[in-house]
C-alpha positions in Angstrom: 13.8 15.0 -8.4 11.5 14.9 -5.3 13.1 14.4 -1.9 10.9 11.8 -0.1 12.1 10.7 3.3 10.7 9.7 6.6 11.1 13.3 7.7 8.8 14.4 4.8 6.0 12.3 6.4 6.3 13.8 9.9 4.1 14.9 11.6 1.2 13.6 9.5 2.6 10.1 8.6 0.3 10.2 5.5 1.3 9.5 1.9 -1.8 11.4 0.6 -0.7 14.5 2.6 2.9 14.3 1.3 1.8 14.0 -2.3 -0.8 16.7 -1.8 2.0 19.0 -0.6 4.0 18.1 -3.7 1.1 19.3 -6.0 -0.7 16.0 -6.6 -4.5 15.9 -6.7 -5.4 13.1 -4.3 -8.4 11.0 -5.0 -9.9 8.1 -2.9 -12.6 5.6 -3.8 -13.3 3.4 -0.8 -15.5 0.3 -0.5 -15.1 -0.6 3.1 -16.9 1.8 5.5 -14.2 1.2 8.2 -11.9 3.4 6.0 -14.2 6.4 6.2 -12.8 9.9 5.7 -12.4 10.5 9.4 -9.7 7.8 9.7 -6.1 8.9 9.6 -5.4 7.2 6.3 -8.2 9.0 4.5 -8.0 12.6 6.0 -5.9 14.2 3.2 -7.8 13.5 0.0 -9.0 16.3 -2.2 -11.7 14.0 -3.6 -13.0 11.2 -1.3 -16.0 9.0 -2.0 -17.4 6.0 -0.1 -18.8 3.7 -2.8 -22.5 2.8 -2.6 -21.6 -1.0 -2.6 -18.8 -3.0 -1.1 -18.2 -4.7 -4.5 -17.8 -1.7 -6.8 -14.2 -1.9 -8.1 -15.7 -2.1 -11.7 -17.2 1.4 -11.2 -13.9 2.7 -9.9 -12.1 1.4 -13.0 -14.8 2.7 -15.3 -14.8 6.2 -13.8 -11.1 6.8 -13.3 -9.7 9.6 -15.5 -6.0 10.2 -16.2 -5.4 13.8 -17.3 -2.3 14.7 -19.3 0.3 16.7 -17.5 -1.7 16.5 -14.2 -0.2 14.8 -11.1 -2.7 12.5 -9.5 -2.7 10.0 -6.7 -5.5 7.4 -6.6 -6.3 5.2 -3.7 -8.7 2.4 -4.5 -10.0 0.3 -1.6 -12.0 -2.8 -2.8 -14.3 -5.2 -1.0 -14.7 -8.0 -3.6 -12.0 -10.3 -2.0 -13.2 -9.5 1.5 -15.8 -11.6 3.4 -18.6 -12.3 2.3 -16.7 -12.7 -1.1 -19.5 -11.3 -3.2 -22.0 -13.9 -1.8 -25.5 -12.9 -0.9 -28.9 -14.2 -0.1 -29.1 -18.0 0.1 -25.4 -18.4 -0.8 -24.3 -16.3 2.2 -23.4 -18.5 5.2 -24.8 -17.3 8.5 -22.2 -16.0 11.1 -23.5 -14.5 14.3 -22.1 -11.2 15.7 -19.8 -9.0 13.6 -19.0 -11.6 10.9 -18.7 -14.0 13.9 -15.7 -12.2 15.4 -17.6 -11.3 18.6 -19.3 -14.7 18.9 -17.3 -15.7 22.0 -15.9 -12.4 23.4 -15.8 -13.8 26.9 -13.4 -16.6 25.8 -9.7 -16.0 25.5 -9.3 -17.4 22.0 -12.2 -15.4 20.5 -12.7 -16.9 17.0 -11.0 -20.2 17.6 -13.1 -23.3 17.3 -12.6 -24.8 20.8 -15.3 -27.5 20.5 -17.3 -29.0 17.7 -20.3 -26.8 18.8 -18.3 -23.6 18.3 -16.9 -24.4 14.9 -17.8 -21.8 12.3 -18.1 -24.1 9.3 -17.4 -27.7 8.4 -14.6 -28.5 5.9 -16.8 -28.5 2.9 -18.1 -25.0 3.7 -14.6 -23.8 4.3 -13.5 -25.1 1.0 -16.5 -23.5 -0.7 -15.7 -20.1 0.8 -12.1 -20.4 -0.1 -13.0 -21.3 -3.7 -15.3 -18.3 -3.8 -12.6 -16.0 -2.6 -10.3 -17.3 -5.3 -13.1 -16.5 -7.8 -13.2 -13.0 -6.5 -9.5 -12.6 -6.8 -9.7 -13.7 -10.5 -12.5 -11.2 -11.0 -10.5 -8.4 -9.5 -7.5 -9.5 -11.6 -9.5 -9.0 -14.8 -10.5 -5.5 -13.6 -6.8 -4.7 -12.8 -6.0 -5.5 -16.4 -8.7 -3.0 -17.5 -7.3 -0.4 -15.1 -3.7 -0.9 -16.4 -4.9 -0.5 -20.0 -6.2 3.0 -19.1 -3.0 4.1 -17.2 -0.5 6.4 -18.8 3.0 4.9 -19.4 4.5 6.7 -16.4 2.0 5.5 -13.8 3.4 3.9 -10.7 1.2 1.2 -9.2 1.1 -0.4 -5.7 -1.2 -3.3 -5.1 -1.4 -4.7 -1.6 -3.9 -5.7 1.1 -4.4 -5.0 4.8 -4.7 -8.6 6.0 -4.7 -12.3 4.9 -7.5 -14.7 5.5 -7.9 -18.0 7.3 -10.0 -20.9 5.9 -9.7 -23.5 8.6 -6.0 -23.2 9.5 -5.7 -24.1 13.2 -9.5 -24.0 13.3 -9.8 -20.3 12.5 -11.9 -18.6 10.0 -11.5 -15.0 8.8 -8.9 -12.5 9.9 -9.4 -11.2 13.3 -9.0 -10.1 15.9 -6.4 -12.9 16.0 -2.7 -13.0 15.6 -2.0 -15.7 13.1 0.7 -15.9 10.4 -1.9 -16.3 7.7 -3.4 -13.0 8.7 0.0 -11.3 7.9 0.4 -13.0 4.5 -0.6 -10.2 2.0 0.1 -9.6 -1.7 2.4 -6.7 -2.6 3.2 -5.6 -6.1 5.0 -2.3 -6.9 6.3 -0.8 -10.1 5.5 1.0 -13.3 2.2 0.1 -14.9 2.7 -2.7 -17.4 1.7 -1.8 -20.9 0.7 -4.3 -23.6 
């Protein structure tokens, strides 16, 4: 039985570091460049790779290998459900600045639509973007099924997110930098990998 406690995490406060110290091989596949290997969360991986595309969870699932009698910790960071929700070209709406976040930095409310001229999208566009994110979640869900089918029976899975997303609630779009309850609504699933 492994003794895991808060004390185990000090001073690094890093799950990969704790597991590495316990003999796990730690592997990270990351889609979002903001989680580069110099960030605290990604410092302690034996094998770290930034994927060539933001929407490359399918490659992660295809390439993952589970080796008998070898302790492994995988960290998969995906971009499919993140803006721009796998849209590109003519389908991609135009947002100025960094996804529009810095559009009004001199204003107190940042991304809030304070007048019709400052609104990001009309209702129809918000609904289209929301539907597209739902499509992306369904796509990722299918890939999760493929990943679970490859997992050994004793695999422990955690599925979560780092933020929620706004699609017009209180005239906001996206996820930050704003403090809104929808930004803190994230999925969380934990347990042994389901086997069919």
